[in-house]
Legacy VTK file of the C-alpha trace (Angstrom):
# vtk DataFile Version 3.0
C-alpha trace
ASCII
DATASET POLYDATA
POINTS 86 float
2.636 -13.732 2.215
0.171 -11.811 4.351
1.489 -10.408 7.600
0.017 -8.193 10.309
2.595 -5.937 11.944
2.787 -4.756 15.535
4.581 -1.424 15.124
5.836 1.198 12.670
9.504 0.341 13.264
8.873 -3.185 12.019
6.984 -1.796 9.034
9.820 0.613 8.158
12.349 -2.217 8.350
10.336 -4.330 5.912
9.658 -1.419 3.555
13.327 -0.465 3.476
14.097 -3.927 2.114
11.952 -3.186 -0.966
12.762 -0.827 -3.819
9.201 -0.048 -4.911
5.955 -0.372 -2.969
2.345 -0.202 -4.091
0.388 1.365 -1.220
-3.300 0.474 -1.594
-5.574 2.581 0.574
-8.674 4.689 0.787
-8.558 8.452 1.088
-8.782 8.291 4.904
-5.304 6.716 5.126
-3.901 10.222 4.644
-5.182 10.996 8.153
-2.747 8.578 9.806
0.222 10.806 10.685
2.410 7.992 12.068
1.919 5.987 8.882
2.703 9.032 6.741
5.878 9.629 8.757
6.872 5.995 8.353
6.351 6.045 4.595
8.277 9.278 4.155
11.207 7.873 6.166
11.815 4.792 4.030
14.170 4.647 1.078
11.682 2.793 -1.133
9.675 4.574 -3.828
6.001 4.504 -2.806
3.234 4.424 -5.422
-0.294 5.120 -4.163
-3.377 3.342 -5.466
-6.772 4.612 -4.319
-8.795 3.547 -7.361
-11.182 1.130 -5.697
-14.859 1.969 -5.965
-17.497 1.007 -3.375
-18.282 -2.692 -3.848
-15.200 -3.072 -6.066
-15.414 -4.806 -9.381
-12.866 -7.051 -11.048
-11.783 -4.081 -13.169
-10.647 -2.249 -10.010
-8.370 -5.155 -9.094
-7.062 -5.368 -12.665
-6.228 -1.653 -12.581
-4.348 -2.103 -9.296
-2.423 -5.046 -10.789
-1.555 -2.960 -13.833
-0.211 -0.209 -11.564
1.842 -2.782 -9.652
3.378 -4.160 -12.839
3.811 -0.838 -14.633
5.713 0.635 -11.694
7.692 -2.607 -11.183
6.704 -2.824 -7.533
7.878 -5.699 -5.379
5.698 -5.151 -2.306
2.034 -4.327 -1.647
1.031 -2.477 1.522
-2.695 -2.257 2.223
-4.344 -0.109 4.866
-8.027 0.097 5.596
-11.003 -2.161 5.713
-11.859 -5.164 3.601
-12.307 -2.912 0.569
-8.532 -2.498 0.191
-7.864 -6.162 0.805
-10.039 -7.536 -1.992
LINES 1 87
86 0 1 2 3 4 5 6 7 8 9 10 11 12 13 14 15 16 17 18 19 20 21 22 23 24 25 26 27 28 29 30 31 32 33 34 35 36 37 38 39 40 41 42 43 44 45 46 47 48 49 50 51 52 53 54 55 56 57 58 59 60 61 62 63 64 65 66 67 68 69 70 71 72 73 74 75 76 77 78 79 80 81 82 83 84 85
């Protein structure tokens, strides 16, 4: 289910209901201090995936899926442009 959130409190509430999260983002996501604070405040284990290349290939998506399964994540959080949402 895709959902767009209105605030960080709502995001934290959702993330706290998950044990493990795959956070898919580009390198610029590290510049969002409120998001970083939110992620560090949740009880869930957060795994970062930044392995998408420009004009991503199917292999990039397969690698992200492998990370999701290997780490036994139950939630995917994406931040950024269309690149992270492919």
